[in-house]
C-alpha positions in Angstrom: -2.6 21.1 -32.4 -3.1 18.8 -35.1 -0.3 19.1 -37.5 3.0 16.9 -38.3 5.9 17.1 -36.3 9.5 16.5 -37.4 12.4 15.2 -35.6 16.0 15.6 -37.3 19.4 14.3 -36.6 22.7 16.0 -37.2 26.0 17.5 -36.4 26.3 21.3 -36.5 24.1 22.5 -39.4 24.7 19.2 -41.3 21.4 17.0 -40.9 22.1 13.2 -40.6 18.6 12.1 -40.7 14.7 13.0 -39.9 11.6 11.5 -39.3 7.8 12.9 -38.6 4.6 12.0 -37.2 1.1 13.4 -37.7 -0.5 14.5 -34.5 -4.3 13.7 -34.6 -6.6 15.3 -32.1 -10.3 14.7 -32.0 -13.2 15.9 -30.2 -16.2 13.6 -29.9 -19.5 15.5 -31.3 -22.2 16.3 -29.3 -25.4 14.4 -29.8 -27.5 14.9 -33.0 -30.3 17.6 -32.0 -33.4 16.6 -34.8 -36.6 19.0 -35.1 -39.3 17.9 -36.8 -41.0 20.4 -39.7 -44.0 22.3 -37.9 -45.8 22.5 -40.7 -46.2 18.9 -41.7 -46.2 17.6 -45.3 -48.7 17.1 -47.8 -48.9 14.1 -50.4 -50.2 16.6 -53.0 -47.6 19.0 -52.4 -45.8 20.2 -55.9 -42.5 21.2 -54.0 -40.3 19.1 -51.9 -41.5 19.3 -48.5 -38.9 19.9 -45.7 -39.1 16.7 -43.4 -36.7 17.8 -40.2 -33.6 19.6 -39.7 -30.3 18.0 -37.9 -27.6 20.1 -36.2 -24.4 18.5 -34.0 -22.0 20.6 -32.7 -18.4 21.0 -31.2 -16.6 18.3 -33.3 -13.2 17.9 -34.6 -12.7 16.8 -37.2 -15.9 17.7 -38.9 -18.4 14.5 -38.8 -20.9 13.3 -41.3 -24.9 13.2 -41.4 -26.9 10.8 -42.8 -31.1 10.5 -42.7 -33.0 7.6 -41.7 -36.7 6.6 -42.1 -37.9 3.8 -40.1 -34.7 2.4 -39.4 -33.5 2.2 -43.2 -30.7 5.0 -44.6 -32.0 7.4 -47.0 -30.3 8.6 -50.3 -30.6 11.1 -52.6 -33.0 11.2 -55.2 -33.3 13.5 -57.8 -37.0 15.3 -57.5 -37.9 13.0 -54.4 -35.4 13.4 -51.8 -32.7 16.1 -50.7 -30.4 16.2 -47.9 -28.5 19.7 -48.0 -25.3 19.8 -45.9 -24.0 22.9 -43.9 -20.5 23.0 -42.2 -19.3 25.7 -39.7 -16.0 26.3 -38.1 -16.3 27.9 -34.9 -14.2 30.4 -33.5 -12.7 27.4 -31.0 -11.5 25.6 -33.9 -14.6 23.0 -33.5 -17.2 22.5 -36.2 -20.9 22.6 -36.2 -22.5 20.6 -38.8 -26.2 20.5 -39.9 -28.5 18.8 -42.4 -31.8 19.5 -43.8 -34.1 16.7 -45.0 -36.5 17.4 -47.6 -38.5 14.3 -49.2 -42.2 13.6 -50.7 -44.6 11.6 -48.5 -47.0 9.1 -48.9 -50.3 8.4 -46.8 -48.3 5.5 -45.0 -45.7 8.1 -43.7 -48.3 9.2 -41.1 -46.5 6.7 -39.0 -43.1 6.9 -40.3 -40.2 7.9 -37.8 -37.3 9.8 -38.7 -33.8 10.6 -37.1 -30.5 11.3 -38.1 -26.9 10.0 -37.4 -23.8 11.8 -37.0 -20.7 9.6 -38.2 -17.0 10.5 -37.1 -13.7 8.9 -36.4 -12.1 8.2 -33.0 -8.6 6.4 -32.7 -9.1 5.0 -36.2 -12.5 3.4 -35.6 -15.8 4.9 -36.9 -18.2 5.8 -34.8 -22.0 6.9 -34.7 -24.2 8.7 -32.7 -27.9 8.9 -33.4 -30.7 11.1 -32.6 -34.2 10.7 -31.1 -37.0 9.7 -33.6 -39.6 11.7 -34.9 -42.9 11.6 -36.3 -44.4 14.5 -38.7 -47.8 15.5 -39.6 -48.8 14.1 -42.7 -51.8 15.7 -44.7 -53.7 13.7 -47.5 -57.4 13.8 -48.7 -59.9 11.1 -48.0 -60.3 8.0 -49.8 -63.0 6.2 -48.0 -66.0 7.1 -45.8 -67.5 5.0 -43.3 -71.2 5.8 -41.9 -72.6 3.5 -39.0 -75.5 3.7 -36.5 -74.4 3.8 -32.8 -75.7 2.0 -31.1 -76.1 -1.0 -33.7 -79.0 -0.4 -35.9 -80.6 -4.0 -34.8 -81.2 -2.3 -31.2 -82.8 0.8 -31.9 -85.9 1.3 -30.7 -88.7 4.2 -30.5 -87.8 6.7 -28.1 -84.1 6.1 -28.1 -81.4 8.4 -29.2 -79.4 7.6 -31.9 -76.3 9.1 -33.3 -75.1 8.6 -36.8 -71.0 9.1 -37.1 -69.3 9.5 -40.0 -65.9 8.9 -40.7 -63.2 9.6 -43.2 -59.5 8.5 -43.6 -58.3 12.0 -44.6 -56.3 14.4 -42.6 -57.2 16.9 -41.9 -60.7 15.6 -41.6 -62.9 16.8 -44.4 -66.2 18.8 -44.1 -69.2 16.5 -43.3 -72.9 17.0 -44.4 -75.9 14.6 -43.9 -79.0 13.9 -46.0 -82.1 11.9 -45.7 -83.8 10.1 -48.7 -87.7 11.4 -48.7 -90.6 9.3 -49.7 -90.5 11.3 -53.3 -86.6 10.1 -53.6 -85.6 13.4 -52.7 -82.3 13.7 -50.6 -83.4 16.4 -47.5 -80.4 18.0 -46.3 -80.2 17.7 -42.1 -76.6 19.1 -41.8 -78.5 21.9 -39.4 -78.8 19.0 -36.9 -75.4 17.7 -37.0 -71.7 18.5 -36.1 -70.3 18.8 -39.6 -66.5 18.9 -38.1 -66.7 15.9 -35.8 -69.3 14.2 -38.4 -71.9 13.2 -35.9 -75.5 13.4 -36.5 -77.9 13.2 -33.6 -81.4 11.9 -33.4 -83.4 12.3 -30.0 -86.4 10.4 -29.5 -86.7 8.5 -32.6 -89.7 6.7 -34.0 -91.0 4.7 -36.7 -90.6 7.8 -39.0 -87.3 8.0 -38.1 -86.4 5.0 -40.3 -84.9 5.5 -43.7 -81.9 5.9 -45.7 -79.7 8.3 -44.5 -76.0 9.7 -46.5 -73.1 11.2 -45.1 -71.0 13.2 -47.8 -67.7 14.7 -47.3 -65.9 17.9 -49.0 -62.0 17.8 -49.1 -61.6 21.6 -49.1 -57.9 21.2 -50.6 -59.1 19.3 -53.9 -63.0 19.8 -53.6 -63.2 15.7 -53.9 -66.8 14.4 -52.8 -67.4 11.2 -51.1 -70.4 9.6 -49.7 -71.7 6.8 -48.3 -75.4 5.6 -46.9 -76.8 3.6 -44.4 -80.0 2.4 -43.6 -81.8 3.1 -40.0 -84.7 0.6 -39.2 -86.5 2.1 -35.6 -87.8 -1.2 -34.0 -91.4 -0.5 -32.4 -94.0 -2.7 -30.5 -97.0 -3.8 -32.1 -100.3 -1.9 -32.9 -103.4 -3.1 -34.1 -104.8 -0.6 -36.6 -108.1 -2.4 -37.9 -110.1 -5.3 -36.9 -113.6 -6.9 -38.5 -115.6 -5.7 -35.3 -118.8 -5.4 -35.0 -119.4 -8.5 -37.1 -123.0 -9.8 -37.7 -123.1 -13.3 -38.4 -125.3 -16.5 -38.3 -124.7 -19.4 -36.3 -122.9 -22.6 -38.3 -122.1 -19.7 -40.9 -118.3 -19.7 -42.5 -116.8 -16.1 -41.9 -113.5 -14.5 -42.1 -112.1 -12.8 -39.2 -109.6 -10.0 -39.9 -106.9 -8.4 -37.9 -104.1 -5.6 -39.1 -101.1 -4.5 -37.4 -98.2 -2.7 -37.9 -94.6 -3.6 -36.3 -91.1 -4.0 -36.8 -89.5 -6.5 -36.3 -92.2 -8.7 -38.1 -94.4 -10.0 -35.5 -96.5 -12.9 -35.4 -100.5 -12.8 -35.0 -102.3 -15.6 -32.7 -106.2 -16.2 -32.7 -107.7 -17.5 -29.6 -110.1 -19.6 -31.5 -109.6 -22.4 -34.2 -109.6 -21.8 -37.9 -107.6 -21.4 -41.0 -105.2 -18.1 -41.0 -103.8 -16.5 -43.8 -101.0 -13.9 -43.4 -100.2 -10.8 -46.0 -97.1 -8.8 -45.1 -95.9 -5.5 -46.9 -93.3 -3.5 -45.2 -94.4 -3.3 -41.7 -97.7 -4.2 -42.2 -99.6 -7.4 -41.5 -102.7 -8.7 -42.2 -104.5 -12.0 -41.0 -107.5 -13.4 -42.0 -108.7 -16.3 -39.8 -111.7 -18.5 -41.8 -113.9 -20.0 -38.9 -117.0 -21.5 -38.6 -119.6 -19.6 -36.3 -120.6 -21.7 -33.0 -122.7 -20.8 -30.3 -119.7 -20.3 -28.3 -117.9 -18.1 -30.7 -120.7 -15.9 -31.0 -121.5 -15.6 -27.3 -117.7 -14.9 -26.5 -116.3 -13.4 -29.7 -112.6 -13.8 -31.0 -109.2 -12.4 -29.7 -106.4 -11.2 -31.8 -103.1 -11.2 -30.2 -100.3 -9.6 -32.1 -96.5 -9.6 -30.3 -92.8 -9.2 -31.3 -90.0 -8.9 -29.0 -90.7 -5.1 -27.9 -94.1 -5.8 -26.9 -97.9 -7.4 -27.6 -101.1 -6.1 -28.6 -104.5 -7.3 -28.0 -108.2 -6.9 -29.3 -111.3 -8.3 -29.0 -113.7 -9.2 -32.0 -117.6 -9.0 -31.4 -119.6 -11.4 -33.0 -123.5 -10.5 -33.1 -126.5 -12.6 -34.4 -127.8 -11.1 -37.5 -131.5 -12.8 -36.8 -131.6 -10.8 -33.8 -130.7 -7.7 -35.7 -133.1 -8.6 -38.5 -136.4 -9.0 -35.9 -135.1 -5.8 -34.4 -135.0 -4.3 -37.5 -138.7 -5.6 -38.5 -140.2 -4.6 -35.4 -138.4 -1.0 -36.0 -140.2 -0.9 -39.4 -143.8 -1.9 -38.5 -143.5 0.9 -35.5 -142.6 3.3 -38.1 -145.3 2.2 -40.4 -148.2 2.3 -37.9 -147.0 5.6 -36.8 -147.2 7.0 -40.3 -150.6 5.6 -40.9 -151.9 7.1 -37.5 -150.5 10.3 -38.9 -152.2 9.9 -42.1 -155.4 9.1 -40.6 -155.4 12.0 -38.1 -154.9 14.5 -41.0 -157.6 13.3 -42.9 -160.2 13.5 -40.3 -158.8 16.9 -39.5 -159.2 18.1 -42.8 -162.6 16.8 -43.0 -163.6 18.0 -40.0 -162.6 21.5 -40.8 -164.6 21.5 -44.4 -167.5 20.4 -42.5 -167.7 17.4 -44.1 -168.4 15.2 -41.1 -172.2 15.8 -40.1 -172.1 13.9 -36.5 -169.6 16.7 -35.8 -172.2 19.7 -36.3 -175.5 17.6 -35.1 -173.4 17.3 -31.7 -172.7 21.3 -31.4 -176.4 22.1 -32.4 -177.7 20.0 -29.6 -175.1 21.2 -27.4 
């Protein structure tokens, strides 16, 4: 029915005048339907990837379709943005219009929202109907990797279960590998203990030997790019005294050094129960305390106590002091006894030898008298 109508005025076959009018028929289009690309789009694609398709049905006259990203209308751009348009006249005389958006994407487009708009005329006014917003899956390689200890490294103590969590900012997630640096500076592969898909390395019942430098390495299977990140795991443990100068032989009023060595992390404090001048030496997790003290009668009798402590616990050991004079007198007595035994043994051997050779006359006379 959309056509021009003519009105003529006349007499017989003679036309006196005429006028015409145009009848416009409008059919409001249906709301546009948008379908995002199910395959997603890669930032590394050499071809322009498909973003979404838009369709509007049953309109007259045919409307136009525009595309928008984050609310801003997109324009055609050579080798960057394409929006091919299709117009179909149905048997009913109404039109179906469709358009497909092709556009290169960036990492930031993982959060972008796309929609299409259908524009049509109604009674001389331009109207617009918008589709819903859609988001597409964007694939991009990792640029950064993060490795952290869970729970916080400052809280890890012996016996804890620890996770090393590796995260990369790529999509899809890359393949994760884990390593630990040995004492020989060689990296030992721990990937067999890890979930290489989720990027988690589980360490159970850790001890001080679990401390060290760990590395997470990522591999992007698309471009074979590798990234890596290191983290230091420090296992805290309570003090253990590993050496003391005990027993220690001293003389009263003598100035001596008492030694106490321990290992712990964090660094412990060392306390003595006697007064003196203390000097501490620290190397890695080892600490040694030397106490210079004058030996008194009370110290000789009671000994000294070394106490090592940190936030995780306490370790104590007693240092025994022995009087060196008593020790020396005991040694002299033992030497005298040994000498006496040796002399008796030698004399006995001589007498026995002479008796066998018949050199002792009193022995034979005694036998004859009997």
